[in-house]
N, C-alpha and C positions, 0 to 999 in steps of 0.2 A: 506492500500500497505506498503512495504516494505522503513525501508529508505534506501538510497544510502550505498556501503561499506564502502565510504571515512568517514562518517559521524557518523558510528560506534567508541567509543569507541576507544575498544580494539585495532580499528584499526588504531586508528590514533594513540596511543602510540606505535604502533612499529611501524608502518609508521616511526615514530620520532627520533625514537631508528635504525634504519635503517641509515637515516638519516646524524643524528649524527655518527653513526661508520663510513660510506662512510667520511666522513667531517674530521675525525679527521686522519682517515688512510691515505686518500691522503695527509695530510700534514706530519704525523709524521712517516709515512713505509720508512724505510731507501731504498728497493730496494738489489742491492748484494752487500754483505758488506765483505770487507774483513779478512774473516775466510775461513769456511769450505765451502760456498758456492760455490764457485770458483770450488770447486772441484765437487761439487754435478753438476753442470751446464757444465763441461767438460766431465761426466760419462754417462748424459745424451746428452751430442751428441753424443758421440759412439754409444750410445744405438739407437739413430734417426737413426743414418747413415751411420752405419757397422753394418753387421748380428749380431744380438741378441740370446745368449744364455742363457736359464735362467739356472741356478745347484745351488745349496745348498753350493759350495765349494765355493762359492763371501766371499768376506769378509766384513769389516759394508755395502758396498752399499745394499745389499740383502735385510736387514731391512730398507731399505727407497725408496722400489720401491713401496709406494704408491704413494712415492713425485716426483720419478725421472722419471718416468714412460709419467707421464701428462708434463710432463718440456721435456722429448723427444720430444712427440708428437707436442707440442706448434712450438719446435724447428724445427722438420722436416716440418711444415704444413708454417710455417711464417719464417722459417730464423734463423741467428742465431742473436742477441741482447737481448739488457737489460730487454726490455719491456717484450717478449716472453716468457724472463727463470722467472721472475718474478711472471707473472700472475698467472701461476696458483697456485702458492705457496700465491698471492694475493687472487685468488680465495676461497682457501682452507680455509683463515681466518673469508670469508663471512658467 
């Protein structure tokens, strides 16, 4: 009979690292900082609530679409708030 997955040393080490990461990220994650985060969230809000046309003549935000589009989705689904704006970026860091 095989051992359960949680008795495997590799799985124990991996699970320990994930738990440690989640604790450290929860303690030290800053959320929205007073930097360019607000402009990204504002742009994501505009993308999620208004008509969005993808064109390559956009400014620097065209390079940030992998970050802006999931944030726009979260803002569209759950409303405007700090948790909704930060959660996609937090999940990316996992």
